[in-house]
N, C-alpha and C positions, 0 to 999 in steps of 0.2 A: 485345447488349442490345436489349430491346424498346424501340421509340420511345414515349415517354410524351407525352401531349398537353402543350402549354405551360401553365404554371401549375400543374402537378401538384406537390404537396408530398410529401416523403419523411420519414417519420417512423421513428425507431429506437426500439424498446423498450429500456429500460435493463435491465442485468442479463443473465441468461441464461433461455433458454426451453427446455422440454422438446421436443425435435425430434420426438417421437412424435405431436405436436399436428397436426391437420388443419385444414380450412377452418372447421368450426364452433367448435373450440376456439380458435383464433387470432382468429376474428372476435369471440368473446366476450371474449378478453383485450383487443382493441382498445377495446371498449365500456367495459369495467370498469376496466382499470388505465390505458390511455391516454386514457380519456374522450373518445374520437372515434367518429364513425359510420363503420363499415367499408364502407358503400356509397356514400361521398362522392366516391370517385374518386381519393382519395390512396393512396400507396403505404406500406405498413407492413412494416418489416423486424425480423426476430428472429434472434438468435444463439445457437448451441449452446454447451455448456459448454467444449469444447475450442477453439472459435474457428474451426474449419475448416469448419463447416456453417452456412449462412444460409438462412432461409426468407423469402420475399417474398409478401405478400398484397395484392392489388390488384383493385379492382372495375373492370371495363373498360367498363362501361355496359350490357352485356348478359349479364354473368355474372361470377362470382368466379374469379380466377386465383390459383393457389398455385404459386410457383416456388421450386425448391430448388437451391442451388449448394454443392458440397463442393470445397474447395480440396486438390488432391493434395499440395501442398507448401506450407508457410507457413500463415499463418492471418490471419483478418480483424482488423485493428486497430480496435477499438471505440472511438469518440469518447466522451468524457466526457459524461454526460446529467445535466441539471439535472432532478431529480425523476424521473419515470417515463418521459420522452420527450424526444427531441432531433430537431431539424429539420435536414435536409441538402438540398443541391441535387442534381438528377439527376447532374450530373457527380461529385460526391462519392460518389453511389450506384454509379456505374460503377467508380470507383477501389476502393471497398470491396469490390464483387464480383470484382474482379481481384486482391484481395490487396494493394493498394497503400495505404499509410498516407497519408490525405488531409492530415495535419498536416505531413508531409514526404514528398512524392510519389516514394518509391522502393518497389520491389517487395520483399515479404517473402521470396520465394524467386523465383530466375530461371527462367523457363520454359524447357523443353528441347524441341528438335525431335524428333517421333516418326517422323522419316524415317530 
């Protein structure tokens, strides 16, 4: 996981997002749906339909970062969102990216060693 500056807020977009979307489409969704500024330094997380694919949009201060994570087994447990957005802590984001349900911290699929 990339270390985020202290005070960085993590926002989840409610529902599912078309994972074909890139920088511009996701930044536009942040502005219109989430009603936030994509260049504020906060992290915005989007989920694909099956729950195994996540995209993370983040302005690092000198450029826009778009990170994508696909879980090979299991799926991301999406917290309930009030309205179009929900706020998480960076620790909860780490668990979400690992496929751990942050409501009850257990993995949705046990990782296996590739050795």
